[in-house]
C-alpha positions, 0 to 999 in steps of 0.5 A: 454856653453859646453853641455858636462860639465854638464855630469860629469859621462862621461869617457874621451873616450866618452867625446872626441867622443861626442865632435867631433860630437857635436862641430867639425862636424855638426852645431858645437854648441853642437847640433847633426844632424845625418843622419840615413841609417839603414832603408834598413835593418829595413824597406827593399828596399821600402823606396828607391822607392820614390827616386831611387838614394837613394838606393845607400849609396853613396847618403847618404854619399855624403849628410852627408859630403856636408851637414855637418852633425854631423854623419851618422848612419849605419850598419857594412856592409855599413860602411866597404864598403862605408865609406873608401872613406869618412874616417875622413870627417863624424863621424860614428855611427855604428848600432850594432844590427838590424832586418828585418820587415818580421817576426811578430812584436808582440815580437821583439828583434834585434840580434847583427850584430856588436860589440863595437870592430867593432866600434873601428876598423872602427873608429866610434864615437858612437854605436847605439843599438835598444832596444824594450821597452815592448817586451816580449823578454825584458830579451834577449834584456836587457841581450844583452844590458848589455854586450854591455854596459860593452864593451862600457865602456871599450872602451870609446864608446858613446851609442846611444839607439834607444829606441822603445816601441813595442809589444802587451802589448804596443799596448794595452796601447795606442800604440807605439807613446803614451805619456805613451810609449815614456815617459817610453822608455826615462826612460828606456834609462837613467836607463840602461845607454845609453848616448844618446837616440833616441825617437819619439815625442809622439802623442796625440790621444784622441781615444787611450789616454783612453787606457793609464795607469793612469795618462797618460789617463787624460793628455792633453798636447800640442806638446811642453809640450809632448816634454818637458816631455820626455826630462825631463824624459830622465834625463842625456841622451842627447835626439835626436828626429827622423823625421819619414815619409815624411812631408812638408818642413815647418812642418819638420822645425817647429817640429825640432825647437820645439824639440830643444827649449824644450831641445832636444840635436839634431835630427836624420832625415833620410827619410825626407832628403834622400827621396828627389832628390839631390838638394832638399835634400841638400837645405833642409839640409841647411835649417835645419842646419841653423835653428839649428845653430841659436838656 
């Protein structure tokens, strides 16, 4: 079954681009396996210290191509400087907004760093937009996204929303990784018109559960149930779960398998892959891709 057949609302342009990533690249079975390299802007050079060669974007591009990913997600400057060598070999997800982590994080908003037109110009197959759910600056964020959505519809460009709960109000209601926050972020992506949403898997911490609004404060769900809950909440948004920080090989595979079995459309794992030395990164990519292909 073609996963896109259920998404009747998608325009032809969006359908063509998503089909390219889901069926002509990556595992090729309708699942997405995206390699992000936006962390250099969002986190700074510190993320590359554990594997110095990964500071060169050539490392990630080579891994994405040789590993057979569905796409690589990055900002405009890196796309313009490094992607020409790999033109046509790996789909591009162009991040069109972003920020550094240097200022205080109590009221975040990511300013525009590119545009939908830039994505069309460089041949991207999707755009990535970070939206901070719960930020006091949501008026700016929502208005900015409205304009992006309008342009994306005009050009037939799929939108992948990095839907991240952030801000003081979120911290007081269980934190950014609570079920309440992630579930809300999933719904916001569907409400605002994203085609795909990138989410973290909700954590279950008894210490912060009581801080979450009712009825979340009384929900005791397993890892599988939490994943299933937010996938359902995301509605007709395809869900990608992120990998976060480094984990053991077996834990990466276990969590990824659960996410896909519970309804996710794919994975967007970065540091868990490219923070490894080359041979290990390629081997782990193969292991992950083989698991996805088997489902």
